[in-house]
C-alpha positions as CSV (number, residue, x, y, z in Angstrom):
1,M,26.1,40.9,273.6
2,A,28.3,43.7,272.3
3,E,30.4,46.3,274.4
4,A,28.1,49.2,275.0
5,E,27.8,52.8,276.2
6,P,25.4,53.1,279.4
7,E,21.7,53.2,277.8
8,V,18.5,54.7,279.0
9,D,16.4,52.0,280.8
10,E,13.9,51.2,283.6
11,F,16.3,53.3,286.0
12,A,15.1,56.5,284.4
13,A,12.0,55.7,286.1
14,A,13.3,54.8,289.3
15,L,15.6,58.2,289.1
16,A,12.1,60.1,288.8
17,E,10.5,58.4,291.5
18,A,13.6,58.7,293.9
19,E,13.5,62.4,293.5
20,A,9.8,62.6,293.9
21,E,10.2,60.8,297.1
22,A,13.1,62.5,298.5
23,G,11.3,64.3,301.2
24,D,9.3,61.5,302.5
25,L,11.7,58.6,302.9
26,G,14.5,57.9,305.5
27,L,17.8,56.2,305.4
28,V,18.2,52.7,306.9
29,D,21.9,52.3,308.4
30,L,22.9,48.8,307.3
31,E,25.8,46.9,308.7
32,A,28.7,46.8,306.2
33,E,29.8,43.4,305.3
34,A,33.9,42.7,305.0
35,E,35.1,40.1,302.6
36,V,37.1,37.1,302.9
37,P,40.6,37.8,301.4
38,E,42.2,35.9,298.6
39,E,45.5,36.8,297.0
40,E,44.1,37.5,293.7
41,V,40.2,38.0,293.8
42,P,38.0,38.0,296.6
43,V,36.0,35.0,297.5
44,A,32.2,36.0,297.7
45,A,31.3,33.7,300.8
46,E,32.7,32.2,303.9
47,E,34.6,28.7,303.4
48,D,32.3,26.9,305.6
49,E,28.9,28.0,303.8
50,D,27.1,25.8,301.3
51,P,25.7,27.7,298.5
52,F,23.5,24.8,297.6
53,D,21.6,25.2,300.9
54,G,18.2,26.6,300.0
55,E,18.7,27.5,296.5
56,D,14.9,28.0,295.7
57,G,14.3,24.2,295.7
58,V,16.8,23.7,293.0
59,E,18.6,20.2,293.1
60,V,22.1,20.2,291.5
61,E,23.7,17.0,290.8
62,E,26.9,16.5,292.4
63,H,28.9,16.4,289.1
64,L,27.3,19.7,288.3
65,K,28.1,21.5,291.3
66,D,31.5,22.9,290.3
67,A,30.0,24.5,287.3
68,V,27.4,26.4,289.0
69,E,28.8,27.1,292.8
70,G,30.2,30.4,292.1
71,S,27.0,31.4,290.5
72,L,25.0,30.5,293.4
73,R,27.2,31.8,295.8
74,L,27.3,35.1,294.3
75,K,23.5,35.2,294.5
76,R,23.5,34.3,298.0
77,L,25.6,37.1,298.9
78,L,23.6,39.8,297.3
79,S,20.3,38.3,298.6
80,R,21.9,38.4,302.2
81,D,22.5,42.1,301.9
82,D,18.7,42.3,302.1
83,D,18.7,40.6,305.7
84,A,19.2,43.3,308.3
85,A,18.2,40.8,311.1
86,P,20.1,40.9,314.3
87,G,22.7,38.1,314.6
88,A,22.9,37.7,310.7
89,K,25.9,35.9,309.7
90,K,28.8,38.5,308.8
91,M,31.8,37.7,306.7
92,K,35.0,37.6,308.1
93,V,37.5,40.5,308.4
94,D,41.3,40.0,307.4
95,P,43.1,42.0,310.0
96,E,46.0,42.4,307.7
97,K,44.1,44.0,304.9
98,E,41.9,46.0,307.1
99,S,45.1,47.8,308.4
100,R,46.2,48.6,305.1
101,I,42.8,50.0,304.0
102,V,42.7,52.4,306.8
103,K,46.3,53.4,306.2
104,L,45.4,54.4,302.6
105,M,41.9,55.9,303.3
106,A,43.5,58.2,306.0
107,K,46.6,59.0,303.7
108,W,44.2,60.2,301.1
109,M,41.8,61.8,303.5
110,L,39.0,59.9,302.3
111,Q,38.0,58.0,305.4
112,N,34.5,58.0,304.9
113,D,34.2,57.4,301.2
114,Q,32.5,53.9,300.9
115,V,33.5,53.6,297.2
116,V,36.9,53.9,297.9
117,R,36.9,51.2,300.7
118,H,34.8,48.9,298.3
119,V,37.5,49.2,295.5
120,L,40.3,48.5,298.2
121,E,38.3,45.6,299.7
122,Q,38.6,44.0,296.6
123,S,42.3,44.1,296.3
124,S,44.6,41.5,297.5
125,V,47.1,42.4,300.5
126,Q,50.1,42.3,297.8
127,E,48.2,45.0,295.7
128,L,47.7,47.1,298.7
129,D,51.2,46.9,299.5
130,E,52.1,48.2,295.9
131,V,49.6,51.1,296.4
132,L,51.0,52.0,299.6
133,A,54.8,52.1,298.4
134,S,53.7,54.3,295.5
135,T,52.8,58.1,295.4
136,Y,49.5,57.2,293.9
137,M,46.6,59.4,295.3
138,P,42.9,59.9,293.7
139,D,42.3,63.3,292.5
140,R,39.6,64.3,294.9
141,S,39.1,67.8,292.7
142,N,38.5,65.8,289.5
143,T,35.5,67.4,287.8
144,W,34.4,64.2,285.6
145,K,35.3,61.2,288.1
146,S,34.8,60.5,291.6
147,P,37.9,59.2,293.8
148,G,36.4,55.7,293.7
149,E,36.2,55.6,290.0
150,L,39.7,56.9,289.7
151,L,41.0,54.3,292.3
152,G,39.2,51.6,290.6
153,G,40.8,52.4,286.9
154,Y,44.2,52.5,288.8
155,M,43.8,49.1,290.3
156,S,42.4,47.7,287.0
157,D,45.7,49.3,285.3
158,L,47.8,47.5,288.0
159,R,46.2,44.0,287.5
160,Q,46.2,44.5,283.6
161,R,50.2,45.1,283.6
162,K,50.7,41.5,285.1
163,A,48.6,40.1,282.3
164,P,49.5,39.0,278.8
165,G,49.1,41.7,276.2
166,G,45.7,42.3,274.9
167,Y,46.5,42.6,271.3
168,G,47.6,40.2,268.6
169,T,49.7,37.3,270.3
170,D,50.9,34.4,268.3
171,L,51.2,30.7,269.5
172,I,54.9,31.2,270.5
173,G,54.3,34.7,272.0
174,A,51.3,33.1,274.2
175,A,53.7,30.0,275.2
176,K,56.6,32.4,276.1
177,F,54.4,33.9,278.6
178,R,53.0,31.0,279.9
179,W,56.2,28.9,280.4
180,K,58.3,32.2,281.4
181,L,60.8,31.4,278.3
182,D,63.8,33.3,277.4
183,L,64.3,35.0,274.2
184,P,66.9,32.1,272.8
185,K,64.3,29.6,273.7
186,E,61.4,31.6,271.7
187,Q,63.7,32.1,268.8
188,E,64.4,28.2,268.7
189,L,60.4,27.6,269.0
190,R,60.1,29.7,265.9
191,K,62.6,28.0,263.8
192,L,60.6,24.4,264.4
193,S,58.5,22.7,261.7
194,H,54.7,22.2,261.7
195,K,55.2,18.6,263.1
196,D,57.8,19.5,266.0
197,L,56.1,22.7,267.3
198,R,52.6,21.1,267.5
199,Y,54.4,18.2,269.3
200,V,56.0,20.6,271.7
201,L,52.8,22.8,272.1
202,D,50.7,19.6,272.9
203,N,53.2,17.9,275.2
204,Y,55.2,20.4,277.4
205,D,53.6,21.5,280.5
206,G,56.0,24.3,281.8
207,I,57.6,21.7,284.0
208,G,61.3,20.3,283.3
209,S,63.3,21.0,280.2
210,I,61.7,22.0,277.2
211,D,65.1,21.0,275.3
212,D,63.8,17.6,276.1
213,V,60.4,17.9,274.5
214,I,61.9,19.6,271.4
215,A,64.3,16.5,271.1
216,Q,61.5,14.2,271.4
217,A,59.5,16.5,268.9
218,T,62.4,16.0,266.1
219,S,62.9,12.4,266.8
220,T,59.1,11.4,266.4
221,A,58.1,10.1,262.9
222,H,55.4,11.6,261.0
223,D,52.4,9.3,260.6
224,E,52.1,9.3,256.9
225,D,48.9,7.2,257.1
226,S,47.0,9.8,259.4
227,L,44.0,11.6,257.8
228,Q,43.9,14.1,260.8
229,A,44.2,17.8,259.5
230,T,46.6,18.5,262.2
231,D,49.0,15.9,260.6
232,A,49.0,17.7,257.2
233,L,52.2,19.5,256.3
234,P,54.6,18.1,258.6
235,T,57.6,19.9,257.3
236,A,55.8,23.4,256.5
237,E,56.9,26.5,258.9
238,G,55.5,25.6,262.2
239,L,54.0,29.0,263.4
240,S,52.3,30.1,260.0
241,T,50.9,26.6,259.4
242,M,49.6,26.2,263.1
243,G,48.2,29.8,262.9
244,R,46.0,29.1,259.9
245,F,44.1,26.5,262.1
246,S,42.6,29.0,264.4
247,R,42.0,31.8,261.5
248,L,40.3,29.3,259.0
249,E,38.4,27.7,262.0
250,L,39.6,23.9,261.4
251,I,38.0,22.6,264.5
252,D,37.1,18.9,265.4
253,P,34.7,17.8,262.6
254,L,33.0,15.3,264.8
255,A,32.4,17.2,268.0
256,D,29.3,19.5,268.7
257,C,30.3,23.3,269.3
258,A,28.1,26.1,271.2
259,V,27.8,29.5,270.7
260,F,26.7,31.8,273.5
261,G,25.0,35.3,273.7
262,D,24.2,35.5,269.8
263,A,21.2,37.7,270.1
264,N,20.2,37.5,266.3
265,L,21.6,34.3,265.7
266,T,23.9,35.4,262.8
267,F,27.1,34.2,264.1
268,A,25.7,30.8,264.5
269,M,24.3,30.9,260.8
270,R,28.0,31.7,259.7
271,L,29.4,28.9,261.7
272,A,26.6,26.4,260.6
273,S,27.2,27.3,256.9
274,H,31.2,26.9,257.5
275,R,31.0,23.7,259.4
276,K,28.5,22.3,256.6
277,S,30.9,23.3,253.8
278,L,33.8,21.4,255.6
279,G,31.8,18.3,255.8
280,H,31.4,18.2,259.6
281,V,29.0,16.2,261.3
282,G,29.2,17.7,264.7
283,R,26.3,20.0,265.3
284,V,26.0,23.8,266.1
285,V,24.2,24.4,269.2
286,A,23.1,28.2,268.7
287,T,21.9,30.1,272.2
288,T,20.4,33.5,272.9
289,F,20.1,35.1,276.5
290,E,16.7,36.5,275.5
291,E,13.4,34.2,275.1
292,L,12.2,34.0,271.5
293,A,9.4,36.6,272.2
294,T,11.7,39.3,273.2
295,L,13.7,38.4,269.8
296,R,10.6,38.9,267.3
297,E,10.3,42.2,268.8
298,R,13.9,43.2,268.2
299,Y,14.7,41.2,265.0
300,K,12.2,40.8,262.4
301,E,14.3,38.2,260.6
302,I,14.7,36.0,263.5
303,D,12.6,33.4,262.5
304,D,13.9,33.0,259.3
305,N,17.5,32.8,261.0
306,I,16.0,29.9,263.1
307,K,14.7,28.2,260.2
308,M,18.1,28.2,258.3
309,L,19.9,26.9,261.4
310,E,17.5,23.9,261.6
311,E,18.1,23.4,258.0
312,H,21.8,23.2,258.9
313,Y,20.8,20.5,261.7
314,A,21.6,23.2,264.5
315,E,19.9,23.1,267.7
316,V,18.6,26.6,268.7
317,L,18.1,27.3,272.6
318,H,16.8,30.6,274.1
319,G,16.7,32.0,277.6
320,V,20.3,30.6,278.2
321,D,22.6,32.1,280.8
322,C,26.0,31.1,279.8
323,T,27.1,31.1,283.5
324,R,24.2,28.7,284.7
325,I,24.2,26.3,282.1
326,A,24.5,23.6,284.6
327,L,21.0,24.6,286.0
328,D,19.6,24.4,282.5
329,P,17.8,21.5,281.6
330,Q,18.3,22.4,277.8
331,F,22.0,21.1,278.6
332,K,21.3,18.0,280.2
333,G,23.4,15.3,278.8
334,M,25.9,17.6,277.0
335,E,28.6,17.2,279.7
336,G,32.0,16.7,278.2
337,T,30.6,16.8,274.5
338,L,31.6,20.3,273.3
339,G,34.7,20.4,271.0
340,A,34.4,24.3,270.5
341,V,32.5,27.2,272.4
342,Y,32.3,30.8,271.1
343,Y,31.2,33.9,272.9
344,N,31.6,37.2,270.8
345,F,31.5,40.5,272.7
346,P,30.3,39.6,276.0
347,H,28.8,42.3,278.0
348,S,26.5,42.2,281.3
349,G,24.3,44.9,280.2
350,A,24.8,48.9,280.5
351,I,23.3,50.5,283.6
352,Q,22.1,54.3,282.9
353,G,24.4,56.9,284.4
354,F,27.5,54.7,284.8
355,F,30.3,54.0,282.3
356,D,31.2,50.3,282.3
357,G,34.5,50.7,284.1
358,H,32.9,52.2,287.3
359,P,33.3,50.0,290.1
360,V,29.9,50.1,291.4
361,V,29.0,48.2,288.2
362,N,32.3,46.7,286.7
363,W,32.3,43.7,289.1
364,R,29.4,42.2,286.8
365,H,31.8,42.1,283.7
366,E,34.6,40.3,285.5
367,N,32.1,37.9,287.2
368,L,30.7,37.2,283.8
369,M,33.7,35.8,282.5
370,R,34.8,33.9,285.6
371,L,31.4,32.1,286.1
372,F,31.5,31.7,282.1
373,F,34.9,29.5,282.1
374,R,34.0,27.9,285.3
375,A,30.8,26.6,283.9
376,L,32.4,25.6,280.9
377,R,34.8,23.0,282.5
378,T,31.9,20.6,283.0
379,F,30.8,20.8,279.2
380,V,33.9,21.2,277.1
381,K,35.8,18.0,276.3
382,E,39.6,17.7,277.2
383,G,41.5,19.7,274.5
384,G,38.5,21.7,273.2
385,I,38.7,25.2,272.1
386,V,37.1,28.4,273.5
387,K,36.9,31.7,271.4
388,V,35.9,34.9,273.1
389,A,36.0,37.9,270.7
390,S,36.5,41.5,272.3
391,N,37.8,44.7,271.8
392,A,41.3,45.1,273.4
393,G,40.2,48.4,274.8
394,A,37.0,47.5,276.3
395,V,36.5,49.0,279.6
396,G,33.4,46.8,280.5
397,V,34.7,43.1,280.0
398,K,38.4,44.0,279.8
399,Y,40.6,41.7,277.9
400,Y,42.4,40.5,281.1
401,F,39.2,39.6,282.7
402,I,38.8,37.0,279.9
403,I,42.6,35.6,280.0
404,N,42.7,35.5,283.7
405,S,39.2,33.8,284.1
406,A,40.2,31.3,281.7
407,L,43.6,30.6,283.2
408,D,41.9,30.1,286.8
409,A,39.4,27.4,285.2
410,E,42.3,25.6,283.4
411,F,41.8,26.9,280.1
412,E,45.1,27.7,278.4
413,H,45.4,30.8,276.4
414,T,46.9,29.7,273.3
415,E,47.0,32.8,271.0
416,T,45.0,36.0,270.2
417,V,43.9,36.5,266.8
418,P,43.1,39.9,265.2
419,F,39.1,39.9,264.8
420,L,39.3,40.8,261.1
421,Q,41.7,38.1,260.1
422,W,39.3,35.6,261.5
423,H,37.3,33.4,258.7
424,L,34.0,34.0,260.6
425,H,34.2,37.9,261.3
426,R,31.6,38.5,258.7
427,Y,28.4,38.4,260.5
428,G,25.7,40.8,261.6
429,R,26.8,42.1,264.8
430,S,24.3,43.6,267.3
431,Y,24.1,45.5,270.6
432,G,22.0,42.4,272.2
433,D,19.6,44.8,273.8
434,K,16.4,46.9,273.0
435,R,18.7,49.3,270.9
436,D,18.6,46.8,268.1
437,V,15.0,47.7,267.3
438,Y,16.3,50.9,265.7
439,K,19.9,50.0,264.9
440,R,19.8,47.0,262.4
441,P,22.5,44.7,262.0
442,D,24.5,45.2,258.7
443,A,27.2,42.5,258.2
444,K,28.6,44.3,255.0
445,K,29.0,47.8,256.3
446,N,28.7,46.9,260.1
447,E,27.3,50.2,260.4
448,S,24.9,49.2,263.4
449,Y,27.9,48.7,265.5
450,N,30.4,51.5,265.9
451,A,31.2,51.8,269.2
452,Q,34.6,50.8,269.1
453,A,37.7,50.6,266.8
454,A,37.4,47.6,264.4
455,E,41.2,47.3,264.5
456,R,41.2,46.7,268.1
457,D,38.8,43.7,268.1
458,M,40.3,40.7,268.9
459,V,39.6,36.7,269.3
460,Y,41.2,35.4,272.4
461,C,41.9,31.7,271.7
462,F,42.0,28.9,274.6
463,R,42.2,25.2,275.1
464,Y,40.8,23.0,277.8
465,R,43.8,21.5,279.8
466,P,42.5,20.0,282.8
467,T,45.3,19.0,285.4
468,G,43.2,16.5,287.1
469,K,43.8,18.4,290.3
470,T,40.9,19.6,292.6
471,L,40.1,23.2,292.0
472,G,39.1,25.6,295.1
473,K,35.8,27.5,294.8
474,A,35.3,29.6,291.8
475,M,36.7,33.2,292.7
476,V,34.5,36.0,292.0
477,R,34.6,39.8,292.4
478,L,32.4,40.8,295.1
479,P,29.4,43.4,294.4
480,P,29.0,46.5,296.4
481,T,26.8,46.3,299.5
482,L,23.6,48.1,299.8
483,K,25.3,50.5,302.4
484,T,27.9,51.2,299.6
485,L,25.5,51.8,297.0
486,M,23.6,54.4,299.2
487,A,26.8,56.4,299.6
488,V,27.5,56.6,295.9
489,T,27.7,60.3,294.9
490,D,28.2,60.1,291.2
491,G,26.3,58.5,288.2
492,P,22.7,58.5,288.8
493,F,23.1,59.4,292.3
494,K,24.5,62.8,291.7
495,N,22.5,65.3,293.1
496,L,19.8,62.9,294.9
497,Q,18.7,63.7,298.4
498,P,19.2,60.9,300.7
499,A,16.1,59.4,300.7
500,G,16.3,59.6,296.9
501,K,19.5,57.7,297.1
502,K,18.0,55.2,299.2
503,T,15.4,54.4,296.5
504,M,17.9,54.5,293.7
505,A,20.2,52.1,295.5
506,E,17.4,49.7,296.5
507,N,16.5,49.7,292.7
508,L,20.1,49.2,291.6
509,H,20.6,46.3,294.2
510,K,17.3,44.7,293.0
511,R,18.6,44.7,289.7
512,F,21.8,43.0,290.6
513,V,20.0,40.1,292.1
514,T,17.7,39.6,289.3
515,E,20.8,39.6,287.1
516,V,22.9,37.0,288.9
517,S,19.6,34.9,289.1
518,G,19.8,34.6,285.3
519,T,17.3,37.2,284.1
520,H,18.3,40.0,281.6
521,V,17.5,43.5,282.3
522,G,17.5,46.1,279.6
């Protein structure tokens, strides 16, 4: 789904309803829940709670639990917010974090701002210490943004500065960041031949001396009988030769590949034609988030697109939530088979009245990436590639959400390719929501999608390099509680009376629960 500005949806009706009922309803004072601390991203559950207990009767096979545990845990946390019963299980409070939050809120004279508290609760102790040591203070008199939204942007910038750059990064630039190499070592890698550079990138793991691996690479003889594309042009300049593989999409010809979130299926068509022209035998699994009936309402050409894909021996699947494929019977038996995965311009859906970067809604975009990459671990074969196209300046799914989420799931960031340099960039992009009814895709001029500068569109490339170690629970960004939502003063909540805020908060909370259950809204 494409990165988008907020659109009009069913919350417009909820807003009108809230205003009409403003004089009739009273507020419910719910207990706030504090989150379990994590140094990077808070984990949305207690450590001793099993998210698979009581999941609507859904049975999850043991080998698939890691792929979907975070998604089920997030749903349970949101659902728990509806339960105000006495003695209901509360989440633990970290005293060190809480003391810093209290200090900051007192320093800024924002002790009662629940959105500011929510943003701070999503931060690590280290991040809170950085803010305490700085002179930063949210502008309480800002005309356009609330203190909570300003703080959310500041904390996001703080995290982004620690991530790799979001614009074009070649293979060696990504390796330099990954392995913390100095300039002389970077320059040495840039002088290697194709054979030697590929050997180093395939075999060095950041542990020990890279000089030893370089020496092994230069002493290893080239296999003259190899028919593998990766063994072609062994003496050619390494960086430019390897860079062509990503740009020309020279993927494993035998392995299957999957495309997620391809609303009108035009990218899958482009990929299927490309693979056919190269003589690949691996199939394309093309998926859409919406069901076929909805697609037919939005795209008059959808049946023709499906027919074309099937003629190219592709498999087309509808109603696929890429964060919950372990629960999707359509993916049964695909474990460890995918050699390449594509997800272009991911987005969790716009919510009327909020910009994508607002902390009340932005957690959805980060979790989309975190749960997506965690789900892929079970289905992507070792060494398989994943490509996520996005705009480097996107404020919804920010580029560092993509990179950090991949790294946490053991997908190595190999390079970032400018989108327009990618052989597959010419396809009919769409918004992926109901706006597509009146804004038609145009692959030649791309006039239907003009929300972002094309020169900032990037393809973030990853390779699955599992270490064999057991990973901890998937880390997810915690959603705001119902109490926090009822305290919001901007966006669609602006100028509402208390009862109206309650109705709006309940509708928004219900939407969050629906979305994490795998149902698209909007």
